[in-house]
C-alpha positions as CSV (number, residue, x, y, z in Angstrom):
1,M,163.6,60.0,155.9
2,P,163.7,59.8,152.4
3,V,166.6,60.3,149.8
4,L,165.9,62.0,146.0
5,R,168.6,61.3,143.8
6,L,167.7,65.8,142.1
7,A,169.4,66.6,139.0
8,L,169.5,69.8,138.2
9,A,170.5,70.6,134.3
10,Q,172.3,73.8,133.8
11,M,171.9,74.5,130.3
12,N,172.5,77.0,127.8
13,P,169.5,78.0,125.8
14,T,169.0,79.6,122.4
15,V,165.7,82.2,122.1
16,G,163.5,81.0,119.6
17,D,164.8,78.0,118.8
18,I,162.2,75.8,120.7
19,S,162.6,72.5,119.1
20,G,166.8,72.7,119.2
21,N,166.0,73.7,122.7
22,S,164.0,70.3,123.1
23,G,166.5,68.5,121.5
24,M,168.9,69.6,124.5
25,I,166.6,68.7,127.0
26,V,165.8,65.2,126.2
27,D,169.8,64.6,125.8
28,W,170.1,66.1,129.8
29,C,166.6,63.7,130.7
30,H,169.1,61.2,129.1
31,R,172.6,62.1,131.0
32,A,170.2,62.7,134.5
33,R,168.4,59.0,134.2
34,D,171.3,57.4,133.6
35,A,172.6,59.4,137.1
36,G,169.8,58.3,138.5
37,A,167.8,60.8,139.3
38,D,164.1,60.9,140.3
39,I,164.1,64.4,139.3
40,V,165.7,66.8,136.7
41,A,164.6,70.2,136.7
42,F,165.7,72.7,133.6
43,P,165.9,76.7,134.3
44,E,163.7,79.4,133.4
45,M,162.2,79.4,130.0
46,S,164.7,77.2,128.8
47,L,162.6,75.4,126.1
48,T,162.0,79.3,124.6
49,G,164.8,80.6,125.8
50,Y,165.2,83.6,127.9
51,P,164.4,86.7,127.8
52,I,162.1,86.4,124.9
53,E,160.6,90.1,125.2
54,D,158.0,90.7,122.8
55,L,157.9,87.1,121.6
56,A,156.2,86.4,124.7
57,L,152.7,88.4,123.2
58,R,152.4,86.5,119.7
59,P,149.7,83.8,120.2
60,S,151.9,81.9,117.3
61,F,155.3,81.8,119.8
62,Q,152.4,80.5,122.5
63,E,151.2,78.0,120.7
64,A,154.8,76.3,119.4
65,S,155.9,76.2,122.8
66,R,152.9,74.6,124.7
67,A,152.8,72.1,121.4
68,A,156.6,71.6,121.4
69,A,156.0,70.7,125.6
70,E,153.4,68.1,125.0
71,D,155.9,66.9,122.1
72,L,158.0,66.9,124.6
73,T,156.0,64.9,127.3
74,R,155.3,62.3,124.4
75,S,159.5,62.0,123.2
76,L,160.1,61.3,127.3
77,G,157.5,58.4,127.4
78,G,158.6,57.1,124.4
79,Q,162.3,56.9,125.0
80,G,162.0,55.2,127.8
81,L,162.1,58.2,130.4
82,G,158.4,57.9,131.9
83,N,159.3,57.6,135.2
84,L,161.7,60.3,135.5
85,A,159.9,63.6,136.8
86,V,160.6,66.6,134.9
87,V,160.1,70.2,135.9
88,V,161.0,71.9,132.4
89,G,160.2,76.2,131.8
90,L,158.0,77.4,128.9
91,L,156.1,80.3,127.8
92,D,152.5,79.2,128.4
93,R,149.4,81.2,128.5
94,R,146.4,81.7,130.5
95,E,143.2,79.7,129.6
96,P,140.9,80.8,128.8
97,R,142.5,84.1,127.5
98,Q,140.7,86.9,128.9
99,R,141.4,90.5,127.4
100,T,142.2,92.9,130.7
101,P,143.0,96.4,130.5
102,G,146.6,97.3,131.4
103,R,147.3,93.5,131.2
104,P,149.6,92.0,128.2
105,R,147.7,90.9,125.2
106,N,147.2,86.8,124.9
107,D,148.0,86.0,128.9
108,P,151.1,84.8,128.1
109,L,152.5,83.0,131.3
110,N,156.5,82.9,132.5
111,A,155.5,78.8,133.8
112,A,156.9,75.6,134.2
113,W,155.5,72.2,133.5
114,V,156.1,68.8,135.5
115,L,156.0,66.2,133.2
116,H,156.0,62.5,134.4
117,D,154.9,59.4,132.4
118,G,154.4,60.8,128.9
119,E,151.3,63.3,130.2
120,V,151.7,66.7,131.9
121,R,150.7,66.6,135.6
122,G,151.5,69.7,136.5
123,R,151.5,73.8,135.8
124,Y,153.2,76.5,138.0
125,A,153.1,80.1,136.7
126,K,155.6,83.1,137.8
127,H,153.8,85.0,140.7
128,H,156.5,88.0,141.0
129,L,157.5,89.6,137.8
130,P,159.5,91.7,138.0
131,N,160.0,95.5,136.6
132,Y,163.6,97.0,136.9
133,G,166.8,96.7,136.0
134,V,166.8,94.7,132.5
135,F,163.5,93.4,133.3
136,D,160.3,94.5,131.8
137,E,157.9,90.8,133.0
138,Y,155.1,93.3,133.2
139,R,155.1,94.0,129.8
140,Y,155.1,90.6,129.3
141,F,153.4,88.1,131.7
142,V,150.4,87.9,133.7
143,P,150.9,86.6,137.3
144,G,150.4,83.4,138.4
145,D,148.2,82.7,141.9
146,S,148.6,79.0,143.1
147,S,150.7,76.7,144.3
148,C,152.0,73.4,142.7
149,V,153.4,70.7,144.7
150,F,153.7,67.2,143.3
151,R,154.8,64.2,145.0
152,T,157.1,62.0,143.8
153,G,159.6,59.5,145.4
154,G,157.8,59.7,148.8
155,A,158.6,63.4,149.2
156,D,156.8,66.9,148.2
157,I,158.0,69.4,146.1
158,S,157.1,72.7,145.9
159,L,157.7,75.2,142.8
160,A,159.0,78.8,142.2
161,I,160.4,80.8,139.5
162,C,163.4,83.1,139.9
163,E,161.8,86.0,141.1
164,D,159.3,84.5,143.5
165,L,162.6,83.4,145.4
166,W,163.7,87.3,146.0
167,Q,160.0,88.7,147.2
168,E,158.4,88.1,150.5
169,G,155.1,86.3,150.2
170,G,153.8,84.1,147.4
171,P,154.2,81.0,146.9
172,V,157.5,80.7,148.7
173,S,155.7,81.7,151.7
174,R,153.5,78.4,151.8
175,V,156.0,76.0,151.6
176,R,156.7,75.6,154.9
177,E,152.8,75.4,155.5
178,N,152.6,72.7,152.9
179,K,154.9,70.5,154.7
180,S,157.1,69.9,151.5
181,G,160.5,68.2,151.4
182,L,161.9,70.7,148.6
183,L,161.6,73.9,147.6
184,L,163.0,73.7,143.7
185,V,163.2,77.5,141.9
186,L,163.5,77.3,138.7
187,N,166.1,80.7,137.3
188,G,166.9,82.5,134.3
189,S,169.0,85.1,136.6
190,P,171.9,87.0,134.5
191,Y,175.2,87.6,136.0
192,E,176.4,91.2,137.3
193,H,180.1,91.2,139.6
194,A,179.7,89.8,143.1
195,K,175.9,88.6,142.5
196,E,176.5,85.1,143.2
197,D,176.5,85.9,147.1
198,I,173.6,87.6,147.2
199,R,171.9,84.7,145.6
200,L,173.7,82.4,147.8
201,D,172.3,84.5,151.3
202,L,168.5,84.4,149.8
203,C,169.1,80.7,149.2
204,R,169.9,80.2,152.5
205,Q,167.5,82.5,154.1
206,R,164.4,81.1,151.8
207,A,165.3,77.7,152.8
208,A,165.7,78.5,156.6
209,E,162.2,80.0,156.6
210,A,161.0,76.6,154.1
211,D,162.3,74.8,156.9
212,C,163.3,72.8,154.2
213,P,166.2,71.8,151.2
214,L,166.3,74.3,148.4
215,A,167.4,73.5,144.9
216,Y,168.4,76.1,142.9
217,V,168.8,75.8,139.0
218,N,170.2,78.9,137.1
219,M,170.6,79.3,132.8
220,V,173.8,79.1,131.6
221,G,174.9,81.5,128.4
222,G,174.9,84.7,126.9
223,Q,172.0,86.2,125.3
224,D,172.2,90.0,123.4
225,E,173.5,92.0,125.7
226,L,172.5,89.7,129.1
227,V,174.8,86.9,130.3
228,F,173.8,83.7,132.8
229,D,176.6,82.4,134.8
230,G,174.9,79.2,136.3
231,D,176.0,78.6,139.9
232,S,172.9,76.5,140.8
233,M,172.9,75.1,144.2
234,V,171.2,73.0,146.4
235,V,171.3,74.5,149.9
236,G,170.2,72.7,153.4
237,A,167.2,74.1,155.5
238,D,170.6,74.7,157.9
239,G,172.2,77.0,155.2
240,Q,174.5,74.6,154.2
241,V,175.8,74.1,150.2
242,L,175.1,70.3,149.9
243,A,175.9,71.1,146.3
244,R,177.3,73.6,144.0
245,A,177.4,73.8,139.9
246,P,180.5,75.9,138.0
247,Q,180.3,79.0,136.2
248,F,180.4,79.7,133.0
249,A,179.5,76.0,131.9
250,E,176.8,73.6,131.2
251,D,176.6,71.2,133.7
252,L,174.3,68.5,135.0
253,L,174.3,68.8,139.1
254,V,173.3,65.9,140.8
255,A,172.8,65.4,144.5
256,D,171.5,62.9,147.0
257,V,169.1,65.2,149.1
258,E,167.6,63.8,152.6
259,V,164.4,65.4,153.0
260,A,161.1,65.0,155.2
261,P,158.6,62.3,153.9
262,A,155.3,63.4,152.5
263,T,152.3,62.9,154.8
264,A,148.8,61.1,154.3
265,D,147.1,64.4,153.2
266,T,147.1,65.8,149.8
267,R,145.4,68.8,150.5
268,L,147.6,72.5,150.5
269,A,147.7,75.5,152.4
270,D,145.8,77.2,149.7
271,S,143.0,75.0,148.8
272,G,145.1,73.1,146.0
273,E,145.9,69.2,145.9
274,V,149.1,67.7,145.7
275,I,149.8,66.2,142.5
276,V,151.2,62.4,143.2
277,L,153.4,60.9,140.6
278,T,154.8,58.6,142.6
279,P,154.0,58.1,146.1
280,A,156.5,56.0,147.8
281,P,160.3,55.9,147.7
282,R,161.8,53.9,144.8
283,P,162.3,50.7,145.9
284,G,165.5,49.0,146.3
285,T,168.8,51.4,147.2
286,L,170.6,53.1,144.8
287,A,174.4,53.1,144.2
288,P,175.4,56.3,146.9
289,L,177.5,59.6,144.5
290,A,180.9,59.8,145.4
291,A,180.9,62.6,147.0
292,A,178.4,65.9,146.1
293,P,180.4,68.3,143.6
294,K,180.8,71.6,145.1
295,A,182.3,73.9,142.0
296,P,184.9,76.4,143.4
297,Q,183.5,80.2,142.9
298,L,185.6,82.0,140.5
299,S,187.8,85.4,141.6
300,G,186.2,88.2,141.4
301,D,188.4,89.0,137.7
302,A,187.8,85.6,136.9
303,Q,184.2,86.3,136.8
304,V,184.0,89.0,135.1
305,Y,186.2,88.0,132.3
306,A,184.4,84.8,131.8
307,A,181.6,86.7,131.3
308,L,182.9,88.6,128.3
309,V,184.1,85.7,127.0
310,M,181.0,83.4,127.4
311,G,178.9,87.3,126.0
312,L,181.0,87.7,122.9
313,R,180.8,83.6,122.2
314,D,177.2,83.1,122.5
315,Y,176.5,86.7,120.0
316,V,178.3,85.3,117.5
317,R,177.3,82.4,117.1
318,K,173.6,82.2,118.3
319,N,173.5,85.1,115.3
320,G,175.1,82.8,112.9
321,F,178.7,84.4,112.4
322,E,181.5,82.1,112.3
323,S,184.8,85.1,112.9
324,V,185.1,88.5,113.7
325,V,187.3,91.9,112.9
326,L,188.4,94.6,115.2
327,G,190.9,96.9,114.8
328,L,193.9,97.2,116.4
329,S,195.3,100.3,117.4
330,G,198.4,99.1,120.0
331,G,196.2,100.2,122.6
332,I,195.0,98.4,125.6
333,D,191.1,98.8,124.7
334,S,192.0,96.7,121.6
335,A,194.5,94.9,123.3
336,L,192.4,93.4,125.2
337,T,188.7,92.9,123.1
338,A,191.4,91.0,120.7
339,A,192.4,88.4,123.6
340,I,188.2,87.8,124.7
341,A,187.8,87.3,120.9
342,C,190.5,84.2,121.0
343,D,189.8,82.9,124.0
344,A,186.0,82.9,123.0
345,L,186.4,82.3,119.6
346,G,189.6,80.9,118.8
347,E,192.5,82.5,117.5
348,S,191.8,81.6,113.9
349,C,188.6,83.0,113.7
350,V,189.5,86.5,115.0
351,H,190.9,89.1,112.2
352,G,192.6,92.0,113.2
353,V,193.3,95.4,110.9
354,G,196.2,97.7,111.8
355,L,194.9,101.1,110.4
356,P,197.7,103.4,111.0
357,S,197.8,107.3,110.1
358,R,200.4,109.6,109.9
359,Y,200.3,109.9,113.8
360,S,199.9,106.3,114.3
361,S,203.5,106.1,116.4
362,Q,205.5,103.2,115.9
363,H,205.5,101.8,119.4
364,S,202.0,101.2,118.5
365,Q,202.2,99.4,115.5
366,D,204.8,97.2,116.7
367,D,202.4,96.7,119.9
368,A,199.4,95.4,117.8
369,A,202.0,93.2,115.5
370,D,203.2,91.9,118.7
371,L,199.7,91.0,120.1
372,A,198.8,88.9,116.5
373,T,202.0,87.3,117.2
374,R,201.7,86.3,121.0
375,T,197.8,85.1,120.5
376,G,197.9,83.9,117.0
377,L,195.2,86.1,115.1
378,T,195.5,87.1,111.3
379,Y,196.4,90.3,111.1
380,R,197.0,92.5,108.1
381,Q,197.7,96.2,108.1
382,I,196.1,98.8,106.2
383,P,197.5,102.4,106.0
384,I,195.0,104.9,105.7
385,E,196.8,108.0,105.0
386,P,196.4,107.9,101.4
387,I,192.6,107.7,101.6
388,V,193.0,110.6,104.6
389,T,194.7,112.7,102.0
390,Q,192.3,112.1,99.8
391,I,189.5,113.4,101.6
392,H,191.5,116.2,102.5
393,Q,191.8,117.0,98.9
394,A,187.9,116.9,98.6
395,L,187.0,118.4,101.6
396,P,189.3,119.8,103.7
397,L,189.2,119.7,107.6
398,A,190.5,121.0,110.8
399,G,190.4,120.5,114.2
400,L,187.8,117.8,116.0
401,A,186.6,116.9,112.5
402,A,189.9,116.5,111.0
403,E,190.3,113.9,114.2
404,N,187.3,111.9,113.4
405,I,187.6,111.6,109.4
406,Q,190.3,109.2,110.8
407,A,188.4,107.2,112.9
408,R,185.5,107.2,110.1
409,I,187.8,106.0,107.6
410,R,189.1,102.9,110.0
411,G,185.4,102.3,110.6
412,V,184.8,102.5,106.8
413,I,187.5,99.5,106.3
414,L,186.3,97.2,109.2
415,M,182.9,97.3,107.6
416,G,183.7,96.5,104.0
417,I,186.1,93.6,105.4
418,S,183.3,92.4,107.0
419,N,180.6,92.6,104.3
420,S,183.4,90.9,101.9
421,E,184.4,88.2,104.0
422,G,181.7,88.5,106.4
423,H,183.0,88.6,109.6
424,L,181.0,90.8,112.6
425,V,182.5,93.8,113.7
426,L,183.9,94.4,117.0
427,A,184.3,98.1,118.6
428,T,186.5,98.4,121.0
429,G,185.5,101.2,123.2
430,N,184.8,100.9,126.8
431,K,182.6,101.9,129.6
432,T,184.3,105.4,130.6
433,E,184.9,106.6,126.4
434,I,181.0,105.9,126.3
435,S,179.9,107.6,129.5
436,V,181.7,111.0,128.4
437,G,181.0,110.6,124.6
438,Y,185.1,110.1,123.7
439,T,183.7,107.5,120.9
440,T,182.9,108.7,117.6
441,I,180.2,107.6,115.4
442,Y,180.5,105.8,112.8
443,G,183.9,105.7,113.6
444,D,185.3,103.4,116.4
445,A,181.8,103.4,117.8
446,V,180.9,100.6,114.1
447,G,180.4,97.4,114.9
448,G,178.0,94.4,115.6
449,F,178.7,94.0,119.0
450,A,181.3,95.5,121.8
451,P,182.4,93.3,124.3
452,I,183.8,95.9,126.9
453,K,181.1,98.1,126.8
454,D,180.4,97.7,130.4
455,V,183.6,97.9,131.6
456,P,185.1,101.0,133.3
457,K,189.1,101.9,131.7
458,S,190.8,101.2,135.5
459,A,189.2,97.9,134.7
460,V,190.0,97.0,131.3
461,W,193.9,97.5,132.8
462,R,192.8,95.1,135.7
463,L,191.8,92.9,133.2
464,A,194.5,92.9,130.6
465,K,197.0,92.2,133.7
466,W,194.6,89.5,134.9
467,R,194.9,87.7,131.8
468,N,198.5,88.1,131.5
469,A,199.3,86.5,135.0
470,E,196.7,83.8,134.5
471,A,198.9,82.9,130.8
472,V,202.0,82.9,133.3
473,R,200.4,80.8,136.0
474,L,199.9,77.8,133.2
475,G,202.5,78.4,131.7
476,L,201.5,79.9,128.2
477,T,202.7,83.4,126.3
478,P,200.6,86.2,127.8
479,P,198.4,87.6,124.8
480,I,198.8,91.4,125.9
481,P,202.2,92.9,125.3
482,E,203.6,95.0,128.6
483,S,203.7,98.4,126.7
484,S,200.1,98.2,126.0
485,I,199.3,98.2,129.5
486,A,202.1,100.4,131.0
487,K,201.7,103.1,128.2
488,A,199.6,106.5,128.6
489,P,196.5,106.2,126.5
490,S,196.4,108.0,123.5
491,A,194.0,108.5,120.1
492,E,197.0,109.1,118.4
493,L,194.8,111.2,115.6
494,R,197.0,114.0,116.4
495,P,200.3,114.9,117.3
496,D,201.7,114.5,121.1
497,Q,198.2,113.9,122.0
498,F,197.2,111.9,125.3
499,D,193.8,111.5,126.7
500,T,194.7,112.8,129.9
501,D,194.7,116.8,127.4
502,T,190.9,116.2,127.8
503,L,190.2,114.0,130.4
504,P,190.5,113.5,134.0
505,D,193.2,111.0,135.2
506,Y,191.3,107.4,134.5
507,A,191.0,106.4,138.3
508,L,189.4,109.7,139.5
509,L,187.3,109.8,136.4
510,D,185.8,106.2,136.3
511,D,184.8,107.6,140.5
512,V,183.0,109.9,139.4
513,L,181.5,107.9,136.8
514,D,180.4,105.3,139.0
515,D,178.9,107.1,141.1
516,Y,176.8,109.3,138.7
517,V,176.1,106.3,136.6
518,E,175.6,103.6,138.9
519,H,174.4,105.3,141.8
520,D,173.0,108.0,140.4
521,R,174.3,110.5,142.6
522,S,173.6,113.8,142.3
523,A,176.1,116.7,141.8
524,A,175.8,118.4,144.8
525,G,176.4,115.1,146.9
526,L,179.4,114.3,144.6
527,V,181.0,117.8,145.5
528,A,179.8,117.2,148.9
529,D,181.4,113.5,148.7
530,G,184.7,115.6,148.2
531,F,184.7,116.0,144.8
532,A,185.8,118.9,143.1
533,P,183.2,121.2,141.9
534,D,184.4,121.8,138.3
535,L,185.6,118.2,138.0
536,V,181.6,117.1,138.9
537,S,180.1,119.8,136.6
538,R,182.5,118.9,133.8
539,V,182.1,115.2,134.1
540,L,178.6,115.1,134.7
541,G,178.5,117.5,131.4
542,L,180.0,115.6,129.2
543,T,178.0,112.3,130.4
544,D,174.3,114.4,129.6
545,A,175.6,115.3,126.5
546,A,176.6,111.6,124.9
547,E,172.9,110.0,125.4
548,Y,172.3,110.5,121.5
549,K,176.0,108.7,120.9
550,R,175.0,105.7,123.6
551,R,171.9,104.9,121.7
552,Q,174.0,104.3,118.3
553,Y,176.2,102.3,119.8
554,P,176.4,98.9,119.4
555,P,174.9,96.0,121.8
556,G,177.7,94.7,124.3
557,T,178.1,92.3,127.2
558,K,176.6,93.9,130.6
559,I,178.5,92.8,134.1
560,S,177.5,95.6,135.8
561,L,174.7,96.8,138.1
562,R,173.5,99.3,136.1
563,A,174.9,99.1,132.2
564,F,174.3,101.1,129.5
565,G,170.8,100.5,127.4
566,R,168.6,97.6,128.8
567,D,169.2,99.0,132.6
568,R,170.7,103.1,132.3
569,R,167.7,105.1,130.0
570,L,168.0,108.2,129.7
571,P,165.8,110.5,126.7
572,I,167.9,111.6,124.4
573,T,166.0,115.3,124.2
574,N,166.8,116.4,127.5
575,R,167.5,119.8,129.0
576,W,167.5,118.5,132.4
577,R,171.4,119.3,133.7
578,E,172.7,118.3,137.1
579,H,174.4,121.5,138.8
580,P,176.2,121.5,142.4
581,A,173.6,123.6,143.2
582,L,170.5,122.0,142.8
583,D,169.0,118.0,144.2
584,P,171.0,118.1,147.5
């Protein structure tokens, strides 16, 4: 049986940087050629970046993508890479364009092109367009309707793109009929906690259905709120993992895959034709690979932390910033955010600011300074009490208004530093606080990015403990002061204030919020599950009333099934309220 040397280029593209992405593709092709590969495959929309949202509808962007792909084809041929079969994801369009009511204008296609010998030899368009969760592809693309099978090295390879693998029918269902030796799937599959096991199970299922090996190449990197974790793999028809790439890192996964030989027939089951690149296996024998790489998968907390680091790093770098600034209160949220920032950008690029008021305890101020010493970030302290006094003299405030003005003064100072020194401000709120509205608009909610926006409070503590334990394992200084982890949480905006004065215990609160926010559980259902009716009414009331605040919160890395913003979208003006007596 023929053996194909397959290279999967797990790359980190940037949306809109077509020339930069094209240059990266050429570099990866050189590496694949040097590794002796017959085929190199790139992720979904790798030439344009992904997701491109409304850019897909612009004729100028469509033309730029197609022109760049054609230039790439000629460039590969001119650099001695013409014999390499290259499969690249890009934005294409249907020809001739049609104005069809209910379809995206200008007929954009989420496509893959097969490049070989200086020519575009094959084109494929994604059939199944996801329209759930973070995906809105019915808005952006028209579906494809035909298979693409190309022959190289004496074997036939069928193409599919991401959602085509997840849905029944379509091109994947025809692979067995077409007697393909390999199913090659291009993906832009974003990270969610524990999603990797679902992907592996799906790849095994589809490989068995296709009766051939399956190669799954996924992109890596951050794009706004999304993080792509890579985890590319090759799975045999028997479900065995033949090769696997690391998570959260660019990588060229190279594997020798034994495939069924192509038949003489070039007709496909759906009446198409096999695209013949090289009809026979390459002459001679390849020096065998030392071993098929099988990267170990990260533990749960390690995955989440890596996603948060990558999401912040790429948001900062891809948007042209070189450094970040954040307020350091001595509490656990700002401490974890600072640790993530130092790991993402390096401590020299992280600027922490202590902003104590008269209510800031000495131990909290000491914890902020200790964190700075442990991590090496740049730290300064700017007491806000003189400014608070000035405002109270001009506008006497009491109660919640007096508390919030402290947070807003801190926000003004951080934004002033940002404007003056060019740092991106990081908001430090967690998902639990954002859920129940315990963030101050124009105060602690200011910023350009919110690294732990999708991290519940309970998970904040868990990740802080994991990060410290990881430092100990590596023989390094734990970045987060133990007292920041151990002490009772407090906003320190009034005397002797603790979060439990106004909120349930965080473990219980997160339990209720997980059911309500992540899984749309009704109030009556929560009560039936054993939660107290008054607790349910209180938590759901706070959550429903805070939608207008969440709309104004900065973007932040998605790690959960249901992140605020892209996933969970509710109207701000909305009189529907859950009640235990309704919606059983």
